[in-house]
N, C-alpha and C positions, 0 to 999 in steps of 0.2 A: 887729217885731211881737211883741208880748207874747202868749203862748200860755196862760199859766195861766188856768184856769177857762174855757177856750174848748172848744167841741165840734167835732170833726172827723169826717168820713166819709172812709175810704180804700178805694176800690174795688180789688178784687183783692188784698187785704190778707192772704190766707191764706198766701202764700209769696212768696219773692223780694224784688223791690224794694218792692212794696207792704207786706209784713210789716215790712221794715226801716224804711219811713217811718212806719207805724203805731207801732212801738216808739219811734221817736225823738220823735214828736209827744207820745206819753205821757210820755216823760221830760222833755219841756218843760212838762208841766202840762195838756195837753188830755185831754179824755175822748174816746175814739175808738170809733166804730162801725166795726168790722173786717168789711168786706163780703166775701162769697165767693159763687161761683156753684154750685160742686160739692163742694169738699173741706171738709166740716164739721169734721172732726177737725183739720186744719191751722189752720183759723180759730180753733178753740177753744184750740188750743195757743198761738196768738199772744195771745188774751185772757188766758190763764192766765200767760203770761210777763209781761204788762203788769201784771196785778193782783199778781203776786208781787214785782214791782218797786215796788209802792205806787201804781200808776196805776189808772185806771178805763177799762173797756172792755166792749164787748158784740159778740158775733157776730151778723151780720145776713145771712141768705141773700137774694139778689136778683140776678136777671139784668139787668144794666144795659143789655144790648141789647134788652130787651123794654120797650115804651113803658110798661108798668105798673110795671116794676121800680124806676125811680128815685123815684116818689112813695111807694111802699111802704118803700124804703130810708130816705128822709128822715123819714117818719112813725115808724119804728122808732127811729131815732136821737133824734128830738125826744122821743119818749115816755120814753126812757132818761135823756136828759141835758139836755133843753131845746132851744132854738134852735140850728141848726147855723151855725157861723161859718166853717167851712173845709171845702172839698171838694178831695180829691186823686184825680184820675181818670186 
């Protein structure tokens, strides 16, 4: 799958495996919505890392366990980058 100019949402992307996936997708050309539930600073660090490497990213707070969380997450990602092509949950 070609990922250049695609938009991805990665849940739990503030740390650990989620952060690694977000960084890798950005390296492959995706604009990434870095989702976090609580640790805003960690999510913003991932965004900063992606941007410093030449990628596009935005941190989006949303609790994906809350029924209202996912629509808000998609709305924020689409507002930043356009239609979402990929979800990593």
